[in-house]
N, C-alpha and C positions, 0 to 999 in steps of 0.2 A: 712880897706876898702878905697882905694884911687882910684878915677877915674880921670885920666888925661884928659886934654882938647882934646887930640887926640883920646882917647878912647871914650869920650862922643860924639865927632863929628861923629865918625864911627857908634856908636850906633844910633844916631839921623838920620844920612843920610841913614843908612840901613833900618830903620823903614819907612822913607819917601819913599824909593824905593819900599818896600813891599806894602805900602798903594797904591801907584800909579799903580803898576803892577796888583795887585789883583782887583782894581776897574775897570781898563780897561778890564781885562779878564772877570770879572763878567758882565760888560756892554754888552759884546757880546751875553750873554745868556738872560739877563733880560731887556735890552734896545735895542733890535735889530732894532726897528723903527728908531733909531738915525743913523743907517748905511744903511739899505736896500734901501731908496730912492736914494742913491748915488752910487749904485752898477751897475745899468743898465740904462743909460750908466755910466761907472766908472768915478766918480768925485773925484779926488785925493784931491783937495782943501777942499771940504766940509767934506770928511772922516777924513782928518788930523785935521780939526777944531773940529770934534766930539771927536777924540782921545784926543786932548788937553783939551777939556771940561771935560771929565771924568778923565784925569790925574790931573787936578786942584782939582776936588772933592776928588780924592784919597789922594792928599797931605793934604787937609783939614781934612779928616778922620784920617790920620796918626797923625797930630798935636793934634787932639782931643784925640786920643788914648794915646799919650805920656803925655799930660796934665793929663789925668785920671790916668796914671800909677804913675807919680810922686806925684800926690795928694794922691793916695792910700798908697804910702810908708810913707807919713806923717801921714795919718790916722791910719795906722797899728801900727806905733810907739806910737802914742797917745793912741790908744786902749790898747796896752800892758801895758802902764804905768798907765792908768786910771782904767781899769777893772782888770788888773792883771790876775790871774788864770781864771777868768770868761770871758776873751776876746774870747776864742775859742767858748764858748757857745753863746756869742753875735754874732759871725760870722755865726754860724749855723742858728741862729734865723733869721738873715738878709737874708741869702740865701733862706730860706723857704719863707719869706715874699716877696722877689723879684720874685721868681718862681710863687707864688700865684698871684701876681700882673700881671705878664705876661699873665696869663690865665684869671682870673676873671675880673679884672678891664678893660683890653683891650676888653674883650668880651662884658661887660655891657655898655661900653662907645662908642662902634662902632655904626655908623648909620645903617649899614647893616652887623651885626656880622656873619651871616651864621652859619656854624657848629662849635660848641665849640671845637671839636676834633682837628681842625686845630691850635687852640691856645695852646692846650695841647701838640701837636706835636712840636711846636716851642720851648716851655719851656723844653720839654724832650730832644730834640736834643741839646739845649744849655747846659743842665746839663750833658749829656753824653759826649759831646765834652770837656767840662770844666773838667770833671772827668778824662778823658784820659790825658789831659795836666797836671793836678795836679799830676797824678801818675808818669808821666815822670819827673816832677820837683822834686818830692820826691825821685825818684831813682837817679837823678843826683846830688842832694845836701844832703838832710836829710829828714827822715819821717816827722819831724815837719813842713816841708815846704808844705805838702800836703794841709792842710786846708786853709792857707793863699792864696795859688795859686788857689784853688777852689773858694774861696771868691772873689778874684780879677776877675777871668774869668766869674763868674756868675753875681755878683753884679755890679762891675765897668763897665763891658761891657754893661749891661742893662742900666745903667745910661747914658753912652755915646751914647747909641742907641736911647734915648728918642726922639730926633727931628724926626727921620724917623718913629718911632712908632706912634707919634702923627699925623703925616701926613697921615699915614694909607695905602699909596699905596704900593702894594706888590713889585713893581719894586724898589722903593726907600728903602724899608725895607731891601731887599736882597742886594741892591747895597751898603748899609752902613754897614750891619753886617758882610759881608765877609771880607772886609779890616780891620774892627775893630778886629775881631777874629784873623786874620793873624798877625796884628801888636801886639796885646796883647800877643799872643802866643810867638812871637819872643822875646818880652821884658821880660816876666816872665821866659822864659827858658834860657835867655842869660845873664841877669844882674849879676848873681853870678859868671859867668865866667869872665865878664869884670872887676868886682871889685876884683877878686881874692879871693872871700870869699866862703867858703863851710861850711854851718851850721852843723858842726859835733857835736857829743855828748859832753856835758859839762863834766867838771871834776867830778861832782857829779855822772853823769850817768856812768862814767868809773869805779868808785869805787864801 
């Protein structure tokens, strides 16, 4: 598994581009107030400024995503070495804890929590999307890659998402989670292709 500087730069720059583009597109839907005052009359200068503002946030979210991804790679290797066979059970437990936290603790800590079903929906959508990504990862590499990919998409994405979740604003929650999911999806589905590594069956499994 050798990653050249050229491959890493392409990986890094593509993730940056994904973060920037998805943040700008998301801003059109959840931060429309940033644009509408400058549409009539059309104010190119201020609209361009708003685009660069969200582009900057997109780059920040992409960097957070990449830091989380490489931290996860380290944690995953440590977990496999420390917990051995039980690492998969630890991952499942952490996934359940994080999903519970996304519902119960966010609901109980909110100043005006509203309906708990909205919190359940957020956790459910994250799980469904993460499951779909993990299935694709397992199909592209090896079935053993399913659980680590699911763990990364649920647990690591949630940890990266904490600043927006604490702020509590729907607009910023959505503005951050969309690029995080996009960047994390790209990274988890692309890394094995970049490093030229396919986690195929071991010699023991072949025999």
